N, C-alpha and C positions, 0 to 999 in steps of 0.2 A: 504494500500500500504506500503510495507516494503522496507527499504533501508539499508545503512550501512555508517559508518564513516571510512574513509581511514587513511593511515599512516600520511598524512599531516593534519588530523583533519577536512577534508571537509565532510559535510553531503551530501550524494549522494542518488539518486533514479534512477530507470530504467523507462524510458518512451517510449512507442511505438509510432512511427511517420511514416507517408508515404506521398508521393507526390500526391496521389489521394484517394478518398473515398474507392475504391476497390483495391487499390494498395498493394503491399507487404509491410508489416510492418517491420521497422527496430528498434531495441532496442538501445536507446541512454542512456548512463549514464550521468545524469545531476546534476550539482552542485547547491544546494539550496542556493539562494542569497537573504536574507531577506532585503538587502538594495536596491534591484531592484524591482520596483513596476510594472513592465511589466509581460508578460507571459513567453515567451521563447526567448532566443537568441541562435543561433547556429553558430559555426565557419564556415567561407566561404568554407573551404575544405569539411566539412561534407554536406553543402548545395549542393555543386556540386555532391558529391557522391549520395545524396538522389534524385537528379534531381528535386529539387523544382523550381517552376515557380516564376519569379520576379513579384511583384505586384506594388510597389511604393516605397516611402521613408517616413520616419517619423523623426521628431525632437526628440532628446533625450538629457537629461542633465546627464553628467557623474558624478561620485563620486567626482571628483576634481572641479566640477562646470562648466566645459566647455559644451557648447551646440554644438551638432554635428547632421548631417543628417545620418541616417542609412537606408540602403536598406531593404525593407521588401519582404517576400516571402510567398506564400500560402503553408500551411502545415496542414495535418490532424493528430490530436493527440488523442490517446485513453486515456481517463481520467475517472476513476472510472466506468468502464463498458459502457461508451458511447464514440462515436467518434465525435470530434468537428473539424470543419474547422476554422482555425485561421491564423493570420499573425504572422510570427516570424521575428525577426530582425537579420540581419547578423552581426557577430562580428569578430574582429581580434584576439580574445582570443583563448586559447587552449581547453577550455571546454565549452559545452553547459551550459547555466545558466537557472534556473527555478526561476521565481520571485513570488512576493506576490500575483499577480493577480490570479494565479492558486492555491495559498494556501488559498485564501479568502473563508471562510465558512468551513474550515477544521481545525483539530487539528494536530499540528506538535509536535512530541516528539523526541528529540535527546538525546540519552543516551551515553555520551562519555566514561563512564566506560565500558559499554557493547559493544560499537561500533555499536549501532543500531539506525535506524531512522524509525519512524512509522508515517504515515500520515493517519488520519481517519476522 
């Protein structure tokens, strides 16, 4: 899986997601966040656009140490040739975040000089 480094030096990948197993896939540009040990967070605006179904809520500890409850939604993610049903957390941020849970077992190479990202 190949991505890119943008002008703000964010390491980004494109991930295909949908609201159902056989639903239309939408390409999301996600920011790789190695300080986030979850899978995916998606901004509320994009959750609404994707038509994701609310499932529950989950406790999360933010980078500043605060504990918060985040709403979770059902989402299907295409990941290395397979489609997985997963829960994603709603965020108030501007960008979807991809955490280390999805990176586990893979090699992440970020080349800032070449502005490339490679996940194998």
